[in-house]
Structures are given as C-alpha cells and as structure tokens.
C-alpha positions in Angstrom: 112.8 112.6 90.9 114.1 110.9 87.8 116.0 108.4 89.9 112.8 107.6 91.9 110.8 107.0 88.7 113.7 104.9 87.2 113.8 102.8 90.5 110.1 102.3 90.5 110.0 101.2 86.8 113.1 99.0 87.1 111.7 97.2 90.1 108.5 96.6 88.1 110.6 94.8 85.4 110.9 97.6 82.9 114.2 98.5 81.2 114.7 102.2 81.7 116.7 104.6 79.6 117.1 108.0 81.3 117.6 111.3 79.6 119.0 114.5 81.2 116.4 116.7 79.5 114.1 116.9 76.4 117.0 117.5 74.1 118.9 114.5 75.4 115.7 112.4 75.0 115.3 113.4 71.3 119.0 112.6 70.7 118.6 109.1 72.2 115.5 108.2 70.1 117.0 109.8 67.0 120.0 107.4 67.5 117.6 104.5 67.0 116.5 103.7 70.5 112.9 102.4 70.4 110.9 102.9 73.5 107.5 101.4 74.4 106.5 104.2 76.7 107.9 107.6 77.6 107.6 109.4 81.0 108.6 113.0 80.9 108.5 116.1 83.1 107.1 119.4 81.9 109.8 121.7 83.3 113.3 120.7 82.0 116.3 122.6 80.8 117.2 122.7 77.1 113.7 121.5 76.0 110.5 121.3 78.0 108.2 118.4 78.1 105.6 119.9 75.7 108.2 120.6 73.1 109.6 117.1 73.6 106.2 115.6 73.0 105.7 117.6 69.8 109.2 116.5 68.6 108.5 112.9 69.3 105.1 112.9 67.7 106.7 114.1 64.5 108.7 110.9 64.3 106.9 108.0 62.7 108.1 105.5 65.3 106.6 107.6 68.1 103.3 108.7 66.6 101.4 106.3 68.8 103.8 105.6 71.7 102.2 106.4 75.0 103.8 109.5 76.6 103.0 110.3 80.2 103.7 113.8 81.7 104.8 113.5 85.3 105.0 117.0 86.7 104.1 119.4 89.6 102.0 121.4 87.1 98.2 120.8 87.7 96.7 123.8 85.9 94.0 122.9 83.4 95.6 125.1 80.7 98.9 123.2 81.0 97.1 119.8 80.9 95.2 121.0 77.8 98.4 122.1 76.2 100.0 118.7 76.9 97.0 116.9 75.5 97.1 119.0 72.3 100.8 118.2 72.0 100.0 114.5 72.2 100.4 113.5 75.8 98.6 110.3 76.6 98.3 111.0 80.3 99.2 113.5 83.1 100.3 112.5 86.6 100.9 115.3 89.2 103.9 115.0 91.6 104.5 113.9 94.2 103.6 110.6 92.5 102.6 107.4 94.1 104.6 104.5 92.6 101.4 102.3 92.4 99.6 105.1 90.6 102.4 105.4 88.1 102.4 101.6 87.4 98.7 101.4 87.1 98.6 104.3 84.7 101.4 102.7 82.6 99.4 99.4 82.6 96.4 101.3 81.2 98.2 103.0 78.3 100.7 100.3 77.3 99.4 98.1 74.4 98.9 94.5 75.6 
C-alpha cells in the first residue's frame, strides 16, 4: 500500500519520503527533514498513526502541516480520535488515486 501511495504521489510530481512505521517517521523528521504534507496509516508497528500525529503536532515545524490518515478504519470513534490528535483528513482504503490527489490539493497551502 505504501508503494502504491508513493507511486501515485511521485507521478503527480511530489517528492516522497517513505517511513517504515510511525517511529521511523518521527526519526526522519527529527533529523531535520521538513515535509509539506504527511500521509499515514492508522495501524502500523512500533507506533500507530494516532500516536504519530500527536508526536508530530508537538513539534513546532509540524503544528500546522497537513496530515492525512489513509486507513481501512472507518469507525466514527477512530475518526474522532484522529481529528482530536490533529489529523487534517481521513481517507478510507482502498483509496482512489484521484481522490487522494484531490484531497491533498484541498489541504496543501497554495
């Protein structure tokens, strides 16, 4: 799934940095990598997507960065938890590449 998302975004002209899981993502941004948008899954080893969002929102550089949750989870309680953590949007898998790109276009600053 991560490869499909990366392929979609790369073909749309984005530079993509992949992370194995939430912990790897935090390590990459803590090393100084600045991202314009983050797309994460909810269910990951080491650190789930909700925890990742909370960790990123604690960093000054990521307080307002759009973060999209791309997951199989569609339960309202999970969506609420994601929003409370700071998720900008929620896309349920399987995803449509056009929907992903349109959602990104809506949340990325011009």
